[in-house]
C-alpha positions in Angstrom: -19.0 4.9 7.1 -19.1 4.8 3.4 -19.7 1.5 1.6 -16.5 1.5 -0.4 -13.1 2.6 0.8 -10.5 3.0 -2.0 -7.6 2.1 0.3 -9.4 -0.5 2.4 -6.9 -3.3 1.7 -3.9 -1.1 2.6 -5.6 0.1 5.7 -6.3 -3.5 6.8 -2.7 -4.5 6.1 -1.3 -1.6 8.1 -3.7 -2.3 11.0 -2.9 -6.0 11.0 0.9 -5.4 11.0 0.5 -2.9 13.9 -1.6 -5.3 16.0 0.6 -8.3 15.2 3.6 -6.3 16.4 1.9 -4.9 19.5 0.1 -8.0 20.8 1.4 -10.9 18.7 -0.1 -12.8 15.8 -1.9 -15.4 17.8 -3.6 -12.8 20.1 -4.9 -10.6 17.3 -8.4 -11.2 16.0 -9.9 -10.3 12.7 -12.5 -8.0 14.4 -9.6 -6.1 16.0 -7.9 -5.7 12.7 -11.1 -4.4 11.0 -11.8 -2.0 13.9 -8.2 -0.6 13.9 -8.6 0.0 10.2 -12.0 1.7 10.7 -13.7 -1.0 8.6 -16.0 -3.9 9.2 -15.2 -7.5 9.6 -17.1 -8.2 6.5 -14.8 -5.8 4.6 -11.8 -7.7 5.9 -13.2 -10.9 4.5 -13.7 -9.3 1.1 -9.9 -9.0 0.9 -8.5 -11.8 3.0 -9.6 -15.4 3.8 -8.1 -15.2 7.3 -5.6 -13.1 9.2 -2.6 -15.2 7.8 -3.5 -14.0 4.4 -2.6 -10.4 5.4 1.0 -11.7 5.5 0.7 -14.2 2.6 -2.0 -12.8 0.4 -2.3 -14.5 -3.0 0.3 -16.3 -5.1 1.6 -13.1 -6.8 5.3 -13.9 -6.4 5.3 -17.2 -8.2 3.1 -15.7 -10.9 5.4 -12.7 -11.1 8.4 -15.0 -11.4 6.7 -17.0 -14.2 6.0 -13.7 -16.1 9.6 -12.6 -15.6 10.9 -15.9 -16.9 8.6 -15.8 -19.9 9.3 -12.2 -20.8 13.1 -12.5 -20.5 14.9 -11.8 -23.8 15.6 -15.0 -25.7 19.1 -16.3 -25.6 20.0 -15.2 -22.1 22.0 -17.8 -20.2 20.1 -19.2 -17.1 22.2 -17.3 -14.5 21.8 -13.9 -16.3 18.1 -14.6 -16.6 17.8 -15.3 -12.9 19.9 -12.3 -12.0 17.7 -10.1 -14.2 14.6 -11.5 -12.4 16.1 -11.0 -9.0 17.0 -7.4 -9.9 13.5 -6.6 -10.9 12.0 -8.3 -7.8 14.4 -6.5 -5.5 13.7 -3.1 -7.0 10.0 -3.5 -7.4 9.0 -5.5 -4.3 11.6 -4.8 -1.6 13.6 -1.6 -2.1 12.1 1.2 0.0 10.3 -1.2 2.3 13.0 -2.3 4.7 11.1 -1.4 7.9 7.9 -3.0 6.7 9.9 -6.2 5.7 11.6 -6.2 9.1 8.3 -6.1 10.8 6.8 -8.8 8.5 9.8 -11.1 9.1 9.7 -10.5 12.9 6.0 -11.5 13.0 6.6 -14.7 11.0 9.4 -15.7 13.3 7.0 -15.7 16.3 4.6 -18.4 14.9 5.4 -21.9 13.6 2.4 -22.0 11.4 3.5 -18.8 9.7 7.0 -20.1 9.3 5.6 -23.2 7.6 3.5 -21.0 5.3 6.6 -19.0 4.5 8.5 -22.1 3.5 5.6 -23.2 1.4 5.7 -19.8 -0.4 9.4 -20.2 -1.0 8.9 -23.6 -2.4 6.2 -22.4 -4.8 8.6 -19.6 -5.9 11.4 -22.0 -6.6 9.0 -24.3 -8.6 7.9 -21.3 -10.7 11.6 -20.4 -11.5 12.3 -24.1 -12.2 9.3 -24.3 -14.6 10.3 -21.1 -16.3 13.8 -22.5 -16.9 12.3 -25.8 -18.2 10.2 -23.9 -20.7 13.3 -22.2 -22.0 14.9 -25.6 -22.6 17.1 -26.1 -19.6 17.6 -29.7 -18.4 15.4 -30.7 -15.5 18.2 -31.2 -12.9 19.8 -27.9 -13.8 16.5 -26.1 -13.7 15.7 -27.6 -10.2 19.0 -26.6 -8.8 18.9 -23.1 -10.2 15.3 -22.6 -9.1 16.2 -23.5 -5.5 19.4 -21.5 -5.7 17.5 -18.4 -7.0 15.2 -18.4 -4.0 18.0 -19.1 -1.5 20.0 -16.2 -2.9 17.0 -13.9 -2.5 16.3 -15.0 1.1 19.9 -15.0 2.3 20.4 -11.6 0.8 17.1 -10.4 2.3 18.3 -11.5 5.8 21.6 -9.7 5.3 19.8 -6.5 4.0 17.4 -6.5 6.9 20.1 -7.0 9.5 22.0 -3.8 8.6 21.0 -0.2 8.5 23.2 0.8 5.6 22.3 2.2 2.3 23.0 -0.9 0.2 20.2 -1.9 -2.1 19.0 -5.5 -1.9 20.2 -6.4 -5.3 23.8 -5.4 -4.4 23.6 -7.9 -1.6 22.2 -10.5 -3.9 25.3 -10.1 -6.1 27.7 -10.3 -3.1 25.8 -13.3 -1.9 26.3 -14.9 -5.3 30.0 -14.0 -5.2 30.3 -15.8 -1.8 28.5 -18.8 -3.2 30.9 -18.9 -6.2 33.9 -18.6 -3.9 32.8 -21.3 -1.6 32.3 -23.7 -4.6 35.9 -23.3 -5.7 37.9 -26.0 -4.3 41.6 -25.2 -3.6 44.0 -27.8 -5.1 45.3 -30.3 -2.6 48.9 -30.0 -1.6 50.7 -33.2 -2.6 
């Protein structure tokens, strides 16, 4: 075996997802993941602190959101800015990966610790969006509501996208989810 494998991280991720699916997250060990990938346990720990990190590696999504917020054209209203960011995230991080995302979500659903970690990641993402909106001058309450709404839109749309085998792109579902939210906020006038 060579000392350096150019695709070691990806091989470890694929092996872990296969094993988590086959035998469950709790029953899978780091040595099994490394062996399935054809690598050593030591190599595994070069890339991941533990087996949970295969599913939740790094803080790239909040950092990515922060970059998107900072790089958005000046003068965009907050909703347009959020939709622009959601489009970029959907296209760059999710489209073309539906089966992988289904597998990932199914694994998380089997373990309370993973579910808690997923909620923590969502919270960090909402905080990154909120902070980006604050830096652009939005009032704190509005920034907090929009940060949480942005993440909720993404995850509700993601659930819908993963539940169906149609050709809709994730961002299309984000837009229809936003339309549903808008429609539900409109209160019909009371009949007197």
